[in-house]
MARTI-723023 format. One line per 8 residues: number of its first residue (from 0); their letters; for each residue y, z, x of N, C-alpha, C. Coordinates in pm, whole numbers, plus 32768, in hexadecimal, padded with zeros to 4 digits. Atoms other than C-alpha are relative to their C-alpha. Example, Ala and Ser with C-alpha at 12.3 -4.5 7.8 and 13.67 -1.06 7.14 Angstrom:
// MARTI-723023
0) AS) 7F89/8000/8059/7E3E/830C/84CE/8078/8000/805A; 7F89/7FFA/7FAE/7F96/82CA/8557/806D/8049/7FB3 $
***
This chain:
// MARTI-723023
0) XXXXXXXX) 7FDC/7F76/801E/8FE6/73E0/5F55/8091/800B/7FCF; 7F75/7FFE/802B/9156/7393/5F24/801A/7FA5/7F88; 7FF0/805F/8070/911A/728D/5E13/8070/7F9B/801C; 7FA0/8068/7FD9/91EE/7191/5ED0/7FB3/7F88/8037; 803E/807A/7FCE/91A9/7030/5F49/7FCA/8015/808D; 803C/7FF8/7F7C/90CD/7001/607A/806A/7FE1/806A; 7FA3/8017/7F92/919B/701C/61B9/8085/8049/7FF0; 7F80/7FBC/8015/92B7/70E9/611E/8013/8072/8064 $
8) XXXXXXXX) 7FF4/7F8F/7FA5/9270/721E/61EB/800E/7FD0/8090; 7FF6/8035/7F78/9241/714E/6327/808E/7FD1/801D; 7F77/802E/7FED/9398/70B1/62F6/805D/8078/801B; 7FAB/7F8A/7FED/9434/720A/62DA/7FE7/803E/8088; 8023/7FBF/7F82/9379/7299/6403/802D/7FAF/8078; 7FDA/8057/7F90/93CC/716D/64DE/8096/7FE6/8006; 7F70/8011/7FFF/953D/7175/6482/8031/7F7B/7FCC; 7FD7/8082/8035/9542/7027/63CE/8018/8004/7F6A $
16) XXXXXXXX) 7FE4/7FEF/808F/958C/70B3/6273/8087/8047/7FF4; 7F7D/7FC0/8007/9705/70F0/626B/801E/8036/7F74; 7FD7/7FC4/807F/978C/71D5/615B/7F8B/800F/7F9E; 8073/7FE7/8058/9638/7235/60D3/802A/8056/7F8A; 7FD7/7FB3/8075/965A/72BE/5F70/7FDA/8093/800C; 8014/7F6F/7FF4/9675/7435/5F51/7F7F/802D/7FBE; 807B/7FD4/8043/9550/744B/5E5F/7F85/7FE6/8056; 806D/8018/7FA3/946B/73AD/5F63/7FFD/806C/806B $
24) XXXXXXXX) 7FFA/7F99/7F99/94E2/74A2/606A/7FD2/8087/7FC8; 802A/7F82/803D/94AD/75C3/5F7A/7F67/8005/7FF2; 8092/8005/800E/9347/7553/5F35/7FBC/8015/8088; 8038/7FF1/7F7A/9303/753A/60AA/800D/8091/8030; 7FE7/7F77/7FD5/939E/768E/60EE/7FA0/8062/7FBC; 805C/7FA7/8048/92CA/7733/5FE4/7F6F/7FE5/8027; 8088/8021/7FD4/9190/767A/6056/7FDF/804A/8080; 8016/7FBD/7F7F/91BA/770C/61B2/802C/8093/7FFE $
32) XXXXXXXX) 7FD8/7F73/8010/9236/785E/612A/806D/8025/8064; 7F90/7FE1/7FA8/9379/784C/61F2/804D/8078/7FCA; 7FA7/7F97/802E/9463/7975/61E7/808C/7FC5/7FEA; 7F7C/8034/8023/95D1/7959/6183/8049/7FC5/8078; 7FBC/8035/7F8A/964D/7925/62E6/7FC6/7F79/8028; 8040/8080/7FE2/9550/780F/6322/8028/7F96/7F99; 7FD5/805A/806A/95B3/7776/61D4/808E/7FCB/801D; 7F78/802B/7FDC/9720/776E/6241/7FFB/7F9C/8074 $
40) XXXXXXXX) 800B/805B/7F8D/96BF/76CD/638C/7FCA/7F78/7FD7; 8039/807E/802F/95EB/75C6/62DD/806A/7FA9/7FBE; 7F98/804C/8045/970E/755F/61FE/806C/7FCF/8060; 7F99/802A/7FA1/9802/7556/631E/7FD2/7F8C/8056; 8035/806C/7FAD/9721/747B/63F3/7FEB/7F80/7FAE; 8024/8075/8050/96B8/7395/62D5/8076/7FC5/7FB2; 7F93/8030/8055/97FC/7381/620D/808B/801D/803A; 7F7F/7FE0/7FC5/990C/740D/62EE/8053/8060/7FAE $
48) XXXXXXXX) 7FB8/7FA2/8055/9966/751B/61F4/7FA6/8076/7FDC; 804D/7F8D/802D/98FB/7670/6175/7FBB/7FE0/7F7B; 8048/801C/807C/9802/767A/6055/8055/801E/7F85; 7FB1/7FE9/8079/988B/766B/5EF1/7FE8/8088/7FC0; 8022/7F7D/8038/97DF/77B3/5E97/7F93/803F/8054; 806C/7FC0/7FB5/96EE/78B5/5F26/7F78/7FC0/7FE2; 8084/803A/8010/9585/784C/5F54/7FAF/8049/7F95; 804D/7FAF/805E/94F4/7969/5E87/805E/8050/7FA6 $
56) XXXXXXXX) 7FAE/7FB4/805F/957A/7A19/5D52/8016/8090/802C; 7FF6/7F73/7FD5/953E/7B6A/5DF7/8057/8010/807C; 7FAE/7FF6/7F87/9610/7B17/5F29/8086/8040/7FE1; 7F80/7FBF/8012/9746/7BE7/5F55/7FF9/8086/7FBC; 800D/7F80/8043/96B9/7D1E/5EB2/7FC8/806D/805B; 802A/7F9B/7F9E/964B/7DD1/5FEF/8042/7FDF/8085; 7FC0/8013/7F7E/9704/7E02/6137/7FBB/8059/8066; 803D/7FAB/7F99/9689/7E8E/6283/8036/808F/7FF9 $
64) XXXXXXXX) 7FDB/7F73/8010/968C/800C/6280/806B/802D/8063; 7F9B/7FDB/7F9D/976E/8015/63B3/808C/7FFE/7FC3; 7F7D/8005/8041/988F/7FC5/62C7/8029/8088/7FC9; 7FDE/7F7B/8030/987B/8126/623F/8048/804F/806D; 7FBF/7FBC/7F91/98D1/81B2/6397/8087/7FC0/8020; 7F84/8047/7FE1/99DA/80A7/63CD/806E/8028/7F9E; 7F9E/7FDC/8066/9A8A/80F9/6286/802D/8091/8011; 7FDE/7F72/7FEE/9A7A/8270/62C6/805E/8015/8076 $
72) XXXXXXXX) 7FAC/7FF2/7F8A/9B2A/823B/6414/808C/7FC9/7FF0; 7F7B/8037/8017/9C5C/8193/6379/805A/806E/7FC9; 7FA5/7F96/802E/9D8B/8276/6348/8044/7FDE/7F7C; 7FC7/802B/8080/9E21/81A9/622B/7F92/7FFD/7F96; 8065/8014/8068/9D72/8192/60D8/7FB3/7F7F/8018; 8052/8075/7FE3/9C4E/80A3/610B/7F80/8005/7FAF; 807A/8006/8050/9B20/802C/604C/7FBD/7F79/8010; 804C/807D/8003/9A12/7F22/6032/7FC9/7FEE/7F73 $
80) XXXXXXXX) 803A/8022/8082/99B4/7E78/5EEC/7FA0/7F8B/8011; 805E/8070/7FFB/9897/7D89/5EA7/8039/7F88/7FB6; 7FD0/807C/803C/98AF/7C2E/5E0C/802A/8012/7F6E; 7FD9/7FE3/8089/98D5/7CCA/5CB2/8071/8066/7FFA; 7F96/7F9D/7FF4/99EC/7DB3/5D2B/7FCE/808F/7FE4; 8034/7F78/8008/9902/7EDF/5D0D/801C/8046/8085; 7FE0/7FB6/7F88/9965/7FED/5E03/7F81/8022/804D; 8074/7FE5/7FAA/986B/7FFF/5F23/8016/807F/8052 $
88) XXXXXXXX) 7FDE/7F89/7FB3/9918/80FF/5FFF/8098/8008/800C; 7F71/7FEF/7FED/9A74/8191/6031/8018/8081/804E; 7FE0/7F86/7FB7/9B28/82A1/60F3/804E/8061/7FA7; 7FBE/7F99/8050/9BD2/83E0/607D/8090/7FDA/7FDC; 7F7A/8029/8029/9D36/8352/608B/8002/7FA1/7F88; 8006/8058/8075/9CC9/824C/5F8E/7FEB/8053/7F81; 8015/7FA9/8073/9C49/835A/5EA0/8083/8040/7FD4; 7F86/7FB6/801F/9D9C/8408/5EB6/8064/7FAE/7FB0 $
96) XXXXXXXX) 7FA3/8054/804B/9E4F/82DF/5E19/7FF7/801B/7F6A; 801A/8000/8090/9DB5/831B/5CC3/8018/8089/7FC2; 7FDE/7F85/8046/9E20/841D/5BC4/7F87/8059/7FE9; 807A/7FB2/8011/9CB8/8489/5B91/7FCC/8039/8084; 8032/7FD8/7F7D/9C8B/84BB/5D08/7F80/7FBA/8027; 807D/8048/7FE8/9B65/83CC/5CF7/801A/7F6B/7FF2; 7FED/8091/8005/9B6A/8258/5D47/7FAD/7FC4/7F8F; 804A/803F/806E/9AFB/8170/5C2B/7F82/7FBA/8031 $
104) XXXXXXXX) 807E/8043/7FDC/99A0/80D8/5C26/8014/7F6B/8017; 7FE7/808F/7FF2/9A2E/7F78/5C06/8097/7FEB/800A; 7F70/800B/7FEA/9B84/7F26/5C97/803E/7F90/7FAE; 7FCA/806A/8054/9BAE/7DE1/5BD2/801A/8035/7F73; 7FED/7FC5/8084/9B7D/7E9A/5A8A/8075/8061/8001; 7F94/7F9F/7FF9/9C6C/7FA8/5AFC/8088/7FB9/8005; 7F80/8046/7FF4/9D7E/7EB1/5B5D/8027/7FB9/7F80; 7FE2/8050/8077/9D61/7DEB/5A1A/7FFA/804E/7F7D $
112) XXXXXXXX) 8016/7FBC/8080/9CFA/7EEA/5913/801E/8095/8008; 7FFB/7F6E/8004/9CD6/8059/596A/8078/803D/8047; 7F98/7FC3/7FAD/9DF0/808D/5A65/808E/7FD3/7FE1; 7F7D/803C/801C/9F17/7FE8/59B8/8073/8064/8007; 7F93/7F9F/8002/9FE0/8127/598E/802B/8029/808C; 7FDF/7FDA/7F77/9FD3/816B/5B03/8037/7F8C/8051; 7FD4/8078/7FBA/A022/8005/5B68/8088/7FD7/7FCA; 7F77/801A/802A/A19B/7FD9/5B57/8013/7F6B/7FE2 $
120) XXXXXXXX) 7FE6/808B/8029/A20E/7E9B/5AA2/7F7E/7FB1/7FF8; 8085/803E/8004/A0A4/7E47/5A55/8004/7F70/7FCF; 8001/8084/803D/A0F0/7D19/597B/8040/7F94/8056; 7FBC/8064/7FAD/A1CB/7C71/5A81/7FDA/8007/8094; 801C/7FF0/7F71/A167/7CFF/5BD5/7F6C/8005/8022; 808F/7FF4/7FE6/9FEF/7D27/5BAD/7FAD/7F97/7FB6; 8057/8057/8050/9F4F/7C66/5A8F/8006/7F6D/8029; 7FFD/808F/7FDF/9FD0/7B07/5AEA/7FC5/7FDF/8089 $
128) XXXXXXXX) 8037/8017/7F7C/9F50/7B33/5C4E/7F6D/8024/800A; 808C/7FD4/7FFA/9E05/7BE4/5C0D/7FA8/7FAA/7FA5; 8052/804E/805D/9D8F/7B17/5AE3/7FCD/7F7D/803D; 8037/8078/7FC0/9D74/79D3/5BAE/7F8E/801F/8060; 8070/7FD9/7FAB/9C92/7A90/5C9F/7F7F/8009/7FAE; 8074/7FF7/8058/9BA9/7ADC/5B7F/7FD0/7F76/7FD7; 8025/8088/8029/9BB0/7973/5B09/7FBE/7FB3/8071; 803B/8046/7F8D/9B69/78EF/5C66/7F76/8035/8020 $
136) XXXXXXXX) 8084/7FC6/7FE6/9A48/79E2/5C93/7F9A/7FCE/7F9B; 805C/802F/8067/99AE/7976/5B49/7FE2/7F6A/8010; 801C/808E/7FE6/99D0/7808/5BAD/7F8F/7FF2/8065; 806A/8003/7F9C/98ED/7854/5CD5/7F82/8048/7FD1; 8071/7FAD/802E/9811/7955/5C24/8004/800A/7F67; 7FF2/8000/8093/9808/78F0/5AB4/7F9F/805D/7FB9; 8064/7FAA/8041/96D8/79CC/5A6E/8010/8093/8025; 7FE9/7F74/7FDA/976E/7B0E/5AF8/801E/8052/7F82 $
144) XXXXXXXX) 7FF2/7FB6/807D/973E/7C00/59D6/8072/8064/8004; 7F94/7F9E/7FF4/9833/7D04/5A58/8087/7FBB/7FEA; 7F80/8046/800C/9950/7C0A/5A7A/8010/7FC1/7F77; 7FF9/803A/8087/98FA/7B61/5930/8029/806A/7F9A; 7FDB/7F97/805D/9918/7CAD/587E/8093/8026/800E; 7F71/7FE6/7FEB/9A6A/7CEE/591C/8052/7F93/7FBE; 7FB8/806F/803E/9ADB/7B95/58AD/8000/800F/7F68; 8008/7FF1/8091/9A62/7BD6/574A/805B/806F/7FCF $
152) XXXXXXXX) 7FA9/7F92/8027/9B1A/7D21/573B/8093/7FD7/8008; 7F78/8033/7FF8/9C59/7C6F/57A9/801F/7FA7/7F8A; 7FEA/805B/806F/9C2F/7B65/56A0/8009/8049/7F7B; 7FF9/7FB0/807A/9C03/7C73/5598/8084/804B/7FF3; 7F7F/7FBC/7FFE/9D58/7D04/55F8/806E/7F97/7FF1; 7F9C/806A/8018/9E76/7C32/5563/8064/7FEF/8073; 7FA1/800B/7F92/9F6C/7C85/567C/7FBF/7FC0/807A; 8044/8033/7F89/9E72/7C45/5792/7FD3/7F6F/7FEB $
160) XXXXXXXX) 8032/8088/801B/9DE7/7B0C/56EA/806C/7F98/801A; 7F94/8061/7FED/9F39/7A5C/56E8/801E/7FEB/8094; 7FE8/800C/7F70/9F68/7AA6/585A/7F8C/7FB9/8045; 8077/803A/7FC1/9E03/7A44/58B2/7FFA/7F69/7FE9; 8009/808F/8021/9E1A/78F3/5805/806B/7FAE/8047; 7F9D/8049/7FB2/9F4F/789A/58D2/7FC5/7FCB/8084; 803F/802A/7F83/9E6D/787F/5A04/8059/8018/8078; 7FB4/7FF0/7F85/9EF1/7868/5B64/7FAB/7FDB/8077 $
168) XXXXXXXX) 8046/802B/7F86/9E93/7817/5CC9/7FFB/806D/8069; 7FF9/7F93/7F9F/9EB9/796B/5D71/7F76/803F/800C; 808D/7FD6/7FFC/9D56/79B3/5DE8/7FE1/806B/8068; 8019/7F8E/7FA8/9D83/7ABF/5EF2/8082/804D/8015; 7F88/7FAE/7FF3/9E76/7BE0/5F2A/802B/801B/808F; 7FE5/7FDF/7F74/9E7D/7BDE/60A7/8094/7FEF/8022; 7F73/8003/7FDC/9FDD/7C37/6117/805F/8022/7F90; 7FA9/7FE1/8071/A060/7C83/5FBA/8033/808F/8006 $
176) XXXXXXXX) 7FCC/7F79/8014/A138/7DB0/5F6A/8018/8011/7F6B; 7FF7/7FED/8091/A11D/7E3B/5E09/8024/8091/7FE0; 7FD4/7F79/8025/A1B5/7F67/5D55/7F90/8052/7FC2; 8069/7FA8/8032/A0D7/808F/5D07/8033/8090/8001; 7FE0/7F73/8000/A0F8/81FD/5CAD/7F8B/804C/803B; 8068/7FB6/7FB9/A02F/82C3/5DA9/7FF6/808B/7FC1; 8011/7F81/8046/9F9C/83F9/5D03/8035/8075/8051; 7FD4/7F90/7FAB/9FF4/84D6/5E2C/808A/7FE9/803C $
184) XXXXXXXX) 7F85/801C/7FB5/A11B/8427/5ED4/806E/7FBF/7FAD; 7F98/8035/8057/A1DA/839E/5DA9/8008/7F68/8000; 7FED/8091/800E/A261/8243/5D61/801D/7FC0/8086; 7FE9/8046/7F83/A263/8144/5E75/7FC2/7F76/7FFC; 8033/8089/7FF3/A1D2/7FFE/5EF5/7F86/8000/805A; 807C/800B/7FB3/A07A/7FA4/5F76/7FF8/7F76/803E; 8015/807D/7FB8/A05A/7E98/6080/7F6A/7FEF/8015; 8090/8016/7FFF/9EFF/7DFB/6079/7FD3/7FAE/8077 $
192) XXXXXXXX) 8041/804A/7F94/9E2D/7D91/61A2/7F6F/7FEA/7FD5; 8083/801E/8039/9CF0/7CE2/6133/7FB0/7FA6/805E; 805C/8050/7FB0/9BC6/7C5A/61F6/7F78/8000/7FBB; 8085/8009/803D/9A5C/7C05/61AB/7F93/8021/8064; 8078/7FEE/7FAC/991E/7C95/6242/7FB0/7F7E/8003; 8039/8086/7FF3/987F/7B59/62C8/7F73/7FF3/7FC8; 8089/8008/802E/971F/7BB2/625F/7FF4/8004/7F68; 8005/7FF1/8091/977E/7BD6/60F0/806C/7FAB/7FBF $
200) XXXXXXXX) 7F9B/8058/803D/9837/7AA8/605D/802C/8035/7F78; 7FC9/7FCF/807E/991C/7B13/5F45/8027/8091/8003; 7FD5/7F75/7FF1/993A/7C7B/5FB7/8088/8001/8044; 7F7D/7FF7/7FC0/9A86/7CF8/603D/8019/808C/8036; 7FD6/7F83/7FC0/9B0C/7E04/6124/8098/8006/7FF4; 7F72/7FF6/801E/9C64/7E7D/60BB/803C/807F/803A; 7FB0/7F8F/7FD1/9D62/7F5E/6166/8085/7FFD/7FB6; 7F81/7FF5/8046/9E8D/7FD6/609C/8061/8052/8054 $
208) XXXXXXXX) 7F9A/7FB9/7FB6/9FC4/8034/615F/806C/8029/7F9D; 7FA5/7FCF/8067/A088/810C/606D/8082/8030/803C; 7F7C/7FD4/7FD5/A1FD/8143/6095/804C/802F/7F85; 7FB5/7FCE/8074/A2B6/8224/5F9E/808F/7FCD/8001; 7F75/8028/800A/A40D/81C5/5F1E/8014/7F74/7FCD; 7FE2/8086/8034/A4BA/8080/5EBA/7FCC/7F92/805B; 8031/8071/7FB4/A44E/7F2B/5F2A/8065/7FD4/8069; 7FAA/8036/7F98/A4D6/7E9F/606C/8027/7F71/7FDE $
216) XXXXXXXX) 7FD2/8086/8025/A599/7D55/605C/7F98/7F93/8018; 8062/8069/7FDE/A48B/7C84/6106/7F7E/8018/7FB4; 807A/7FF5/804D/A35E/7C41/6027/7F84/7FF4/8057; 8074/8014/7FA9/A274/7BD1/613A/8027/8012/8092; 7FE1/7FF0/7F72/A268/7C38/62A7/7FE8/7F7D/804A; 8019/807A/7FB3/A270/7B2C/63B5/7F6E/7FF6/8028; 808A/8017/7FD7/A126/7A90/6419/7FF2/8020/8095; 801D/7FE3/7F74/A087/7B02/655E/7FB8/7F8A/8040 $
224) XXXXXXXX) 8044/8069/7FB4/A01A/7A08/6666/7FDF/8035/808A; 8026/7FD7/7F7A/9F68/7A32/67AE/806B/7FD4/8063; 7F9F/801E/7F98/A056/7A40/68D6/7FB4/7FDC/807E; 8053/802D/7F90/9F90/7970/69CE/804C/7F96/804E; 7FB2/805D/7FAE/A040/78C0/6AEC/7FAB/7FC5/8070; 8058/803B/7F9C/9F17/782A/6BA0/8023/7F70/801B; 7FE2/808B/7FDC/9F09/76CD/6C31/7FF0/7FA3/7F8A; 800A/8065/8068/9F50/75B2/6B42/7FBA/7F84/8034 $
232) XXXXXXXX) 8048/807B/7FD7/9EB5/7457/6B48/803D/7FBF/807C; 7FC0/8045/7F90/9FB8/73DC/6C42/7FDF/8042/8087; 801C/7FBC/7F82/9F4C/74DF/6D41/7F6D/7FFC/8026; 808E/800C/7FE0/9DDB/748F/6D34/7FEE/7FA0/8075; 8015/805C/7F8F/9D4E/73E8/6E6D/7FDB/7F76/7FD0; 801E/8089/8027/9D38/726F/6E5D/7F6D/7FE4/8016; 808D/8025/7FF4/9BE1/71D5/6E29/7FEA/7FAB/807A; 801F/8052/7F8C/9B39/7141/6F5A/7FA6/7F8C/7FD9 $
240) XX) 804D/8074/802C/9A82/7046/6E7E/7F6F/801A/7FEB; 808F/7FE6/800F/9932/70F1/6E7C/7FE5/8035/7F74 $
***
C-alpha cells in the first residue's frame, strides 16, 4: 500500500528505522488519515523534528471557533489570520486602526500593497521584514493561490520587486515594534505579539500594542523567563540503587 520494500513499515513501527524520510512519513500519515497534530507527533518521534510542511494543503485555513471569543476579549487590537493571511476574526480595536474603519480582508496584502500610505517608512521599516515572511510561506505552501497572487503583484511593481528580490531571513514579527499611523490615535508604534493556534498550522494570532508618539530608545523589550526556585538536581534524594 505504501509502495515501499517489504519490511519498511515494520522497521519504522519497531523503531529500527532511524531518520525515516519525510516522504515515507507523509505517505503513512495520509494512509491512516492522521490530523495535523498527529502528523507533527509522527515526525517528532520518527525524525526528532517538526514536519517540513503541513500534511494537507487545506490545513491552516480554519481555526476553532473559540478563537472568536478569545480575540473579542482582548483589549488591544487583536486578530487571527489563516495560512494565507486572510482575516478570520478580529476585534473592534483592530478595525479602528484603519482609515476606512474596516480591517482588510488579507493582512499580508495590506502590509505589502494596499496599506503603504498608512505604514510609516514602509520601504525600510515594513517591506524588508514582511517580504521574507511571504517568501518563507511560499516555500512551505508553493501552491497557495492567494499568496502567489500577492507575490505576482509585488513583482509587477518596480519598487516592490527590487526589495522583494533582496530576500531576507526575517520570518516572524513576534516582539517587533514598527511605525504606523493609527487612523484614530495618530502616528505611533505598534509592538507585535504573535502566536499560533495549535490546531491550524500556518495560522497566526496577533496582538498589536499601539503606543502613540516617538520611538523609545530600546528596540526590543527584555525576554521574560519563568521565576522558578524549586529544587535543583543537587537537592534531589540520592538513589537507593533500586
